[in-house]
N, C-alpha and C positions, 0 to 999 in steps of 0.2 A: 504692820502690814494692813492695807486697806481690806475692808470686808469682802469686796468683790474678788480680789486676788486670792485671799485666804480661802474663800468659798470654792473657787476653781481648783485650787491645789488640793484641798481636802476631799472634794467630790471625786477627783481622780484616784486618790488613795483609797477612799471607801469602795469605789467600784472594783478596784484591783483586789481588795481584801475581802469583799463580801460576795464573791462569785458562788461560794458554797452555801450561802444563806445561813450564816452563823446564828445560833439561837441564844436567847437570854433565858436564864433560869427562872422558872415560875416560882420556885420556893423562895428565891431572893425577893421577888415582888411581894409575895405573901408575908414574908418577915417584916417588910416595910409597913404593910397595911396593919399588921398586928401591933407593931411598935407605935404607929400613929393612932391606934384605936379606931380604925375605920369601921363603923357599924352600918352606915348607909351603903348601899351596894350598887352604885352606878359608876361604871368604868367608861371613860372616853378613850377610845383607841384611834387608830388611823389605818388606812389601807396602804401598805408599803409600796413605794415606787422608787426608781433610781437607786437601787441597791441599799435602801434604808434598812435598818434592822427590822426584821419581820416580826410583828407583834400578833399575827393572826393565831398562832398556836397558843399564845398567852390568852387571847380573847376567847378562844374555844374552851380553854380550861376554866376561865372565869364563868363562862356561860353554863358549863357543867356544874359549877358550884353555886348556881342560882344567882349570879350577879346579873344585873341588867347591863348590857353592853351597848355602846353607841359609837357612831363614826361622825366625823365632821362633814358638813355640807357647806361649800363655798358660796358666799353671797356677793352682792355688789359692794363696791367701795372697800375692798380688802377685809370684809367681815366674814365670819363663819359662825355656825351654830352646830351643836351636837344633836343628832337625831337617833332615837332608839333604833336598834338594829339587832337582828339575829342572823345566824348563818343560814337559816332557811328563807330569809327575806331577799328579794331581788336588789340588785345594785344597778345604777346607771353611771355612765362615764361623764365626768364634768369637763369643762373647757380646758383643763390642764391634763386631761387623760387619766384622771384618778377616779376609781370607782367610789360612789357614795350612795347612801340609802335613798330609795325612792319614797319611802314613807315620810310623813311630816309630823312626827311626834317629837317636838323639841324637848330635850332633857338637859339637866344641869349636873354634869358628872361631879362625883366627890373626888375621884382620882382621874388624872389625865396622863396617858402615856404619850410622850411627845417625841417625834422624830427630830433629828438634828443633823446639821452638817459638821459642826465642830463644837467643842466644849473646852472649858478650862477648869482648874481645881477649885475655883470660886463659884461653881455652879452657873456660870454664864453660858449661854447657848447662842450659836450662830445658826440661823435657818437659811431659807432661800432668799430672804430679803423683802418679802411682801408684808411682814408684820402680822400675819393672820393669828399666829399663836399668842403674840404679845397682846393683841387686842382682846382675844377671847379670855385670856388669863385675867386681864384687867377687869373685864366685864363680869366674869364668874366670881371673882374675888369680892366684888361688891355685894353679891347675892349670898355667898356661903364660903366656908373654909374649904379650900381645895388642896389636894396634894398633887404636885407637879413632878412627874418622873420622866426624865429624858432617857431614851434608849439609844445606845451607841456602841460602836466597836472601840476598843482601847486605842486603835490607830487614829481615831478622830480627835484625840486630845491634843490641844495646842498650849503653848505657854500662857498666852493671854488673848482672850476673845475681845476685839474692839467693841465697846458698848456705848450706847447713848441713853438718854433719859427714858426712852420708850421701851427699852429692852427689859424683859422680865426674867429674873433669876428663877432657876428651878429649885425644888426642894431636895431632889436626889438625881444622880445620874447613875444608871445601872448599865454596866458594860458586860461584855462576854467574860471579863476577868475580875472585876471589882465594882464596888459601890462607892460613890462619893456622896457625902452628906454635908 
């Protein structure tokens, strides 16, 4: 199936199934960080839109545990960077209608929580098609080791995500019911 058709189909399924804002277990994410021996404490999250899995409660808990949290800021040419952010900091709405930090402290997260449209058992991710996450993962991976964790509902799983050379695999996918590694 073409990426665009698959995207439309799964977005409808996600919307139908995430009206109640299903949460991902914080303890599952912490287990991954312990297993990966994450000692640096910069977490890259995202501001959920379009019925994406809501990571804001996870980010709040990370902030309480003295992690530095950050959110992406979209740039020109399908680029983005992560900027330090706290729940007490203001947000502005970007051209896609997504809240992002106003402050300009670029950070390089050690762990990135990544929204997705669809995923498969091989840790492939289908996003919205702009390649923002593929580019930032490529860029950050040249600077340091990063752990890429996709957040999804189990209903977003498909048999096979169509991929190309630019698509970046995830390290984990954490759903409301299980973890894929």
